[in-house]
RODO-2510 file (C-alpha; in nm, 4 decimals, decimal comma):
residues 53
     n   res          X          Y          Z
     1     x     1,1318     0,3193    13,5439
     2     x     1,1872     0,6700    13,6607
     3     x     1,5373     0,6814    13,4950
     4     x     1,3653     0,5805    13,1581
     5     x     1,1134     0,8485    13,1804
     6     x     1,3733     1,0998    13,2524
     7     x     1,5674     0,9980    12,9472
     8     x     1,2632     1,0053    12,7333
     9     x     1,1955     1,3612    12,8567
    10     x     1,5432     1,4782    12,7855
    11     x     1,5272     1,3356    12,4232
    12     x     1,1806     1,5057    12,3664
    13     x     1,3124     1,8462    12,4922
    14     x     1,6232     1,8253    12,2843
    15     x     1,4225     1,7432    11,9670
    16     x     1,1741     2,0305    12,0389
    17     x     1,4747     2,2741    12,0723
    18     x     1,6387     2,1378    11,7484
    19     x     1,3122     2,1918    11,5631
    20     x     1,2780     2,5462    11,7114
    21     x     1,6400     2,6387    11,5961
    22     x     1,5648     2,5218    11,2515
    23     x     1,2409     2,7205    11,2271
    24     x     1,4118     3,0275    11,3712
    25     x     1,7119     2,9913    11,1519
    26     x     1,4811     2,9831    10,8336
    27     x     1,3053     3,3020    10,9431
    28     x     1,4071     3,6458    10,7877
    29     x     1,5098     3,9357    10,9865
    30     x     1,1570     4,0925    10,9462
    31     x     0,9815     3,7741    11,0546
    32     x     1,2136     3,7693    11,3730
    33     x     1,1322     4,1299    11,4491
    34     x     0,7532     4,0613    11,4128
    35     x     0,8067     3,7945    11,6810
    36     x     1,0044     4,0364    11,8895
    37     x     1,3268     3,8571    11,8560
    38     x     1,6782     3,9264    11,6999
    39     x     1,9265     3,6638    11,5844
    40     x     2,1392     3,7164    11,8826
    41     x     1,8434     3,6278    12,1248
    42     x     1,7616     3,3014    11,9492
    43     x     2,0407     3,0919    12,1173
    44     x     1,9925     3,2539    12,4591
    45     x     1,6149     3,1745    12,4702
    46     x     1,6631     2,8289    12,3555
    47     x     1,9067     2,7475    12,6150
    48     x     1,6725     2,8500    12,8997
    49     x     1,5136     2,5568    13,0889
    50     x     1,1598     2,5000    12,9917
    51     x     1,0113     2,6298    13,3163
    52     x     1,1709     2,9732    13,2612
    53     x     1,0258     3,0418    12,9087
***
């Protein structure tokens, strides 16, 4: 049962990150700056483990 829970958690995190990437990719440079991010930081931030964000 523990392995199943781990797999479900992995899938959930990947979906969240995928949605975040799509949202960030759709943002204008101005919107990203308002959030305090640049395009080069997006991928770096999304690769961090959840506990480090």
